[in-house]
C-alpha positions in Angstrom: -11.1 36.4 13.7 -12.2 36.9 17.3 -12.6 33.7 19.5 -16.1 33.3 19.5 -16.1 34.1 15.8 -13.5 31.3 15.3 -15.7 29.1 17.5 -18.5 29.2 15.0 -16.4 29.5 11.9 -17.1 26.7 9.4 -14.4 23.8 9.3 -13.7 24.7 5.6 -12.4 28.1 6.7 -10.5 27.0 9.7 -8.7 24.5 7.1 -8.0 27.3 5.0 -6.5 29.5 7.9 -4.5 26.7 9.0 -2.8 26.3 5.5 -2.1 30.0 5.4 -0.5 29.9 8.9 -3.6 32.5 9.9 -4.1 30.4 13.0 -2.5 27.4 14.7 -4.1 24.0 15.3 -2.7 24.1 18.8 -4.7 27.8 19.2 -7.7 26.2 17.7 -7.9 23.3 19.9 -7.3 25.3 23.2 -10.0 27.4 22.3 -12.3 24.5 22.3 -10.8 23.0 24.9 -11.6 26.2 26.7 -15.2 26.5 25.8 -15.9 22.7 26.6 -14.9 23.2 30.0 -17.0 26.4 30.7 -20.0 25.4 28.5 -20.1 21.5 28.5 -21.8 21.5 32.2 -24.5 23.4 30.5 -25.3 21.0 27.8 -23.8 17.6 28.8 -22.4 16.9 25.2 -19.2 15.6 26.0 -18.6 12.3 27.9 -15.0 12.3 28.1 -12.3 15.0 27.3 -8.6 14.1 27.4 -6.8 17.8 26.8 -3.4 15.8 26.9 -4.3 13.8 23.9 -6.0 16.6 22.2 -3.0 19.0 22.5 -0.6 16.3 21.5 -2.2 15.8 18.2 -2.6 19.4 17.7 1.1 20.2 18.1 1.8 17.2 15.7 -0.7 18.7 13.1 0.8 22.0 13.6 4.4 20.3 12.8 3.5 19.3 9.5 2.1 22.8 8.6 5.5 24.2 9.5 7.4 21.8 7.8 5.3 22.7 4.6 3.8 19.4 3.9 0.8 18.7 1.4 -1.9 18.5 3.7 -5.9 17.8 3.3 -8.5 20.6 3.7 -9.3 19.6 7.2 -5.6 19.2 8.5 -5.4 20.3 12.0 -9.1 20.9 12.4 -10.5 19.7 15.8 -13.5 17.3 15.6 -15.6 15.4 18.4 -16.1 11.6 18.0 -19.4 9.7 19.4 -18.7 7.6 22.0 -19.8 4.5 20.3 -16.8 4.4 18.3 -13.8 2.9 19.7 -10.8 5.1 19.8 -7.2 4.1 20.8 -6.2 5.2 24.3 -9.3 7.2 24.8 -12.5 5.8 27.2 -15.1 4.4 24.9 -18.1 3.8 26.9 -20.7 3.2 24.7 -23.2 5.1 27.0 -23.2 2.4 29.4 -22.1 1.8 32.8 -20.7 -1.3 31.9 -18.0 0.0 29.8 -17.5 3.3 32.2 -14.0 2.3 32.0 -13.4 0.8 28.8 -10.2 1.9 27.0 -9.7 0.5 23.7 -6.3 -0.5 22.0 -7.1 0.3 18.6 -9.4 2.8 16.7 -12.5 2.3 15.0 -11.8 2.4 10.9 -13.6 6.0 10.4 -11.5 7.3 13.4 -8.4 5.7 11.9 -9.0 7.7 8.7 -10.0 10.9 10.3 -6.7 10.8 12.5 -5.0 10.2 9.1 -6.3 13.3 7.6 -4.7 15.1 10.4 -7.7 16.3 12.3 -7.6 16.4 16.4 -10.1 14.7 18.6 -10.9 16.7 21.2 -13.1 13.9 23.2 -16.3 11.6 23.0 -19.5 13.1 22.7 -22.5 11.5 24.7 -24.6 9.0 23.6 -27.8 6.7 24.7 -26.9 3.4 25.7 -25.3 1.4 23.1 -27.3 4.0 20.7 -30.8 2.5 21.3 -32.8 5.9 22.1 -33.6 8.4 19.8 -33.0 10.7 22.8 -29.4 11.2 24.6 -29.7 10.3 28.4 -27.2 7.3 29.7 -26.6 6.6 33.2 -23.3 8.2 33.1 -23.9 11.6 33.1 -27.7 11.6 32.4 -29.5 13.8 29.6 -27.6 15.9 26.8 -29.5 19.1 26.5 -30.5 21.1 23.6 -28.5 24.3 23.3 -31.7 26.2 22.0 -33.4 25.8 25.1 -31.8 23.8 27.8 -34.9 22.5 29.1 -35.1 20.2 25.8 -33.5 17.1 24.6 -30.8 17.1 22.0 -32.4 14.0 20.2 -30.3 10.9 20.0 -28.6 8.7 19.7 -25.9 11.3 18.4 -27.1 14.1 20.4 -24.1 15.1 22.2 -22.5 15.3 18.5 -25.1 17.7 17.4 -25.4 19.6 20.7 -21.6 20.2 20.5 -21.4 21.5 17.2 -24.5 23.6 17.5 -23.3 25.1 21.0 -19.7 25.8 19.5 -17.8 23.0 21.3 -16.2 21.9 18.1 -16.7 22.4 14.4 -17.4 19.2 13.1 -18.6 15.5 14.8 -18.1 12.2 13.7 -21.8 10.5 14.7 -23.5 7.0 13.2 -27.0 6.6 12.2 -28.8 3.4 12.2 -32.3 4.8 12.4 -32.0 8.5 12.5 -29.3 8.8 15.2 -27.6 11.6 13.0 -30.9 13.2 11.6 -32.7 13.6 14.5 -30.2 15.5 16.6 -29.4 17.2 13.7 -33.0 18.7 13.2 -33.6 19.2 17.3 -30.4 21.1 17.1 -30.2 23.4 13.9 -27.2 21.9 12.2 -26.6 19.8 9.1 -26.3 16.0 9.6 -25.8 13.3 6.7 -26.7 9.5 6.9 -24.5 8.1 4.0 -25.8 5.7 1.6 -25.4 2.2 3.1 -21.7 0.9 3.0 -20.4 4.5 1.9 -18.2 4.5 4.9 -16.9 1.2 6.1 -17.1 0.2 9.3 -14.3 -2.5 10.1 -13.8 -2.5 14.1 -16.3 -0.2 14.8 -18.9 1.2 15.9 -18.2 -0.5 19.1 -21.6 -2.2 19.0 -22.8 -4.0 15.8 -26.3 -3.8 17.1 -27.6 -2.2 14.3 -25.7 -3.8 11.4 -26.2 -3.5 8.3 -28.2 -0.4 8.6 -25.5 1.8 11.0 -23.5 4.3 8.9 -21.0 6.9 10.4 -21.6 10.3 9.3 -20.6 13.9 9.8 -22.7 16.6 12.0 -21.5 19.9 10.9 -22.6 23.9 10.7 -22.5 23.6 6.5 -22.8 21.4 3.7 -19.3 22.1 2.8 -18.1 20.8 6.0 -19.8 17.7 5.9 -18.9 16.6 2.2 -15.1 17.4 3.4 -15.8 15.2 6.3 -17.4 12.5 4.5 -14.6 12.5 2.0 -12.0 11.8 4.6 -13.5 8.7 5.8 -15.4 7.2 3.2 -14.2 4.1 1.0 -14.6 0.5 0.7 -12.8 -2.1 3.5 -12.4 -5.7 3.2 -13.3 -6.3 6.6 -16.6 -4.8 6.3 -18.8 -6.8 4.0 -21.5 -4.3 3.7 -19.1 -1.6 2.6 -19.3 -0.4 -1.3 -16.6 -1.5 -3.2 -16.0 1.1 -5.6 -13.9 4.3 -4.8 -16.0 7.5 -3.5 -17.0 10.2 -5.5 -15.7 14.0 -5.0 -18.8 14.9 -2.7 -17.7 18.6 -3.4 -18.2 18.3 -7.1 -21.8 19.7 -7.1 -22.0 21.9 -4.4 -22.4 24.8 -6.8 -24.5 23.7 -9.0 -27.7 25.0 -7.7 -31.1 23.3 -7.8 -32.3 24.4 -11.4 -33.2 21.4 -13.2 -33.4 19.1 -10.3 -36.6 16.9 -10.2 -37.9 16.9 -6.4 -40.7 15.2 -4.8 -42.2 15.7 -1.4 -44.2 14.6 1.2 -45.5 16.4 4.1 -46.2 13.0 6.1 -45.4 10.0 4.0 -49.1 9.0 4.2 -49.4 7.9 7.6 -47.3 10.0 10.2 -48.6 12.7 12.5 -46.9 15.8 12.1 -46.5 19.1 14.1 -48.5 22.0 12.0 -45.6 24.2 12.4 -43.1 21.3 11.1 -45.5 20.7 8.4 -45.6 24.2 7.1 -41.8 24.7 7.2 -41.1 21.8 5.3 -43.8 23.2 2.6 -42.2 26.6 2.6 -38.9 24.4 1.8 -40.4 22.6 -1.1 -41.6 26.1 -2.6 -38.3 27.3 -1.9 -36.9 24.7 -4.1 -39.3 25.5 -7.0 -38.1 29.2 -7.0 -34.9 27.9 -7.3 -35.7 26.4 -10.6 -36.3 22.5 -9.3 -39.3 20.7 -10.7 -41.3 20.1 -7.7 -44.4 17.9 -7.3 -45.9 16.2 -4.6 -45.4 12.7 -4.2 -47.5 9.7 -2.6 -45.0 7.0 -1.0 -46.9 4.2 0.2 -44.7 2.2 2.9 -47.6 1.1 4.9 -46.6 1.1 8.4 -42.9 1.1 8.7 -42.4 0.7 12.3 -43.2 -3.0 13.0 -40.5 -4.5 10.6 -37.9 -2.0 11.6 -38.5 -2.8 15.6 -38.7 -6.8 14.8 -35.2 -6.7 13.2 -33.7 -4.4 15.4 -34.5 -5.8 18.5 -33.6 -9.4 17.2 -30.1 -8.1 16.2 -29.9 -6.2 19.3 -30.6 -9.3 21.6 -28.3 -11.3 19.2 -25.4 -8.8 20.1 -26.3 -8.1 23.6 -28.9 -10.4 24.8 -26.5 -12.4 27.3 -26.3 -8.7 29.3 -29.9 -9.5 30.3 -28.7 -12.6 32.3 -25.2 -11.2 33.5 -25.5 -7.8 34.1 -29.4 -6.8 34.1 -29.0 -4.3 36.9 -26.6 -2.3 35.0 -28.6 -1.8 32.3 -31.1 1.2 31.3 -34.7 0.8 30.9 -35.0 1.3 27.5 -32.2 -1.2 26.7 -33.9 -3.8 28.6 -37.2 -3.2 26.7 -35.2 -3.7 23.4 -33.5 -6.8 24.5 -36.5 -8.6 26.0 -38.6 -7.5 22.8 -35.9 -9.3 20.5 -35.8 -12.4 23.0 -39.3 -13.0 21.8 -38.9 -12.6 17.8 -39.5 -15.9 16.0 -37.6 -16.9 13.0 -40.9 -17.0 11.0 -41.5 -13.0 12.2 -37.7 -12.1 11.3 -38.1 -13.6 7.8 -41.3 -11.5 7.2 -39.8 -8.6 8.3 -37.0 -8.8 6.2 -39.4 -9.2 3.4 -41.4 -6.4 4.2 -38.1 -4.4 4.3 -37.4 -5.5 0.8 -40.7 -4.3 -0.4 -40.2 -1.0 1.4 -36.9 -0.5 -0.2 -38.2 -1.5 -3.7 -40.7 1.4 -3.6 -38.3 4.0 -2.5 -35.9 3.2 -5.1 -39.2 3.3 -7.7 -39.8 6.7 -6.6 -36.4 7.5 -7.7 -37.1 6.6 -11.2 -38.8 9.8 -11.3 -37.2 12.4 -9.1 -33.7 13.2 -8.1 -34.4 14.2 -4.6 -37.4 13.4 -1.9 -38.3 15.9 0.7 -39.9 15.1 4.2 -39.8 16.4 7.6 -36.8 15.3 9.5 -38.8 15.0 12.5 -42.4 15.0 13.1 -42.0 17.5 16.1 -39.1 19.9 17.2 -37.4 19.1 20.5 -39.5 18.5 23.5 -38.9 18.6 27.0 -36.4 15.9 28.5 -38.1 12.9 29.8 -41.3 14.0 28.0 -41.7 12.2 24.8 -44.8 13.4 22.9 -48.0 11.3 23.3 -50.4 13.4 21.2 -49.0 15.0 17.7 -51.5 17.3 15.7 -54.4 16.0 17.8 -53.8 12.6 17.2 -52.6 10.0 19.9 -49.4 8.4 19.2 -47.0 6.3 20.5 -44.1 8.0 22.3 -41.8 5.3 21.6 -41.0 6.3 18.0 -43.9 8.6 16.8 -41.9 11.6 17.0 -39.3 10.3 14.3 -41.5 8.5 11.9 -39.6 9.8 9.0 -36.0 9.0 9.6 -35.8 4.9 10.2 -37.6 3.9 6.9 -34.5 5.3 5.0 -32.2 3.9 7.3 -33.9 0.2 6.4 -33.7 1.1 2.5 -29.8 2.2 2.6 -30.7 5.7 0.8 -28.6 8.8 1.6 -30.7 11.5 3.7 -29.8 14.6 5.1 -31.3 16.7 7.9 -31.0 20.5 6.7 -32.3 23.1 9.2 -35.2 25.0 7.6 -36.4 27.2 10.3 -37.5 28.2 13.9 -40.6 27.4 15.6 -42.4 30.5 17.4 -40.8 29.2 20.7 -37.1 29.5 18.8 -36.5 26.0 18.2 -35.2 24.6 14.9 -37.0 22.6 12.3 -35.3 19.9 10.2 -35.8 19.3 6.6 -35.2 15.7 5.5 -33.4 15.3 1.8 -33.1 12.0 0.6 -31.1 10.8 -2.4 -30.8 7.8 -4.7 -28.4 5.0 -3.6 -25.0 6.2 -3.8 -25.8 9.6 -4.9 -24.7 11.6 -2.2 -23.2 14.1 -4.7 -26.8 15.1 -6.0 -28.5 15.1 -2.2 -25.3 17.3 -1.3 -25.9 19.7 -4.1 -29.7 20.0 -3.3 -28.8 21.0 0.5 -26.1 23.4 -0.6 -28.6 25.2 -3.0 -31.1 25.2 -0.2 -28.1 26.6 2.2 -27.0 29.3 -0.3 -30.6 30.7 -0.3 -31.4 30.1 3.3 -28.2 30.2 5.1 -28.3 29.3 8.7 -24.8 28.7 10.1 -24.9 32.5 11.4 -27.9 31.4 13.8 -26.2 31.0 17.1 -28.1 29.5 20.5 -28.7 32.3 23.1 -25.8 32.3 25.9 -23.4 30.2 24.1 
């Protein structure tokens, strides 16, 4: 393959080339390091890159190949790690000026597992401060830009991860999602992103901040569905240090990738009954639902009444944030970003009664979503209400309706973080201006296999991985 072909090749294919000794981990690592050095200034996708550490890991992976060891499917494949995850010997800033020089002495558990699988860490991708924002800006390197339009946001808080994959600065990325932080940037950047079931990937020792607990889930951001299944397989599983982790061993996430959509029962909603949605986004999701019907699925519109799910989400999120980081308001307020201060101050005012009511509201929400899955296997919505917008200009009007700029561009993601259901963002088209549109695919609790099956079926009929941002 030519260098550009390798840069945008699926990780599964790179793993097969490594196993057959057609390409070396060192060669691949050098390729991506060169692209990062040349192209990252255009995107601000990476916060930290350590070439010495990356090449040392690549050489170790190559030696294992040459010894003829039995190796996993992603052995020697480079990846990036979101800068909320602790990485041994590699700066972990959490997107905050407070931690700009922090170098952990051990890895977060998902990172440990990916290293054990023989993967090569290229560096740390940028995140919003503590992962609080659904766009990626921080006081360390500024805004992460969208590879499809570098005037636009990449989304957040795993914005650096999604921009890196979309821009060919790494074939795989480890992200995290506690309210949409994988699905939002994946939708904006035109890549595949999966938030697993709550507890599918144990989180002992990380992510570095437990602010979102118990919602936050580590998950893959990739170019293809197969790559996401492989990356999830490498890091999934229980751990006694995480009380929320699922105790049963993970299934084979690749098991249903070739099964197609025939026979699946699929429900869909263009707006969850309450959200304002950009007409181009709504039309793309409607086309996707019809595409599943043509593939043999049973597709029906569904009404899912969640009320207004944002107030209970915001109450619990901000209270958890204040419990974890509220001391920073007193001690180092001048070092914090604006949205961090807003979130912590809101959490400081939450009463015990308000917190209790919010938890009860979330239980009702979870029960309604679980009830929906008694009648269907898969649920479809838009991934975001709008395509990517210019940096610093969150929409105040969507489809002619005035909306809250804080959260109204992402009304579909956080409900399924709260309920714990697995959910993915699947590329499903482009706007007239050439910006990606994402389809959210939601599955039953614990059933990533069926969710990945549906996503792979759509990918087979409407492939997206060959689309590349201009100039990258």
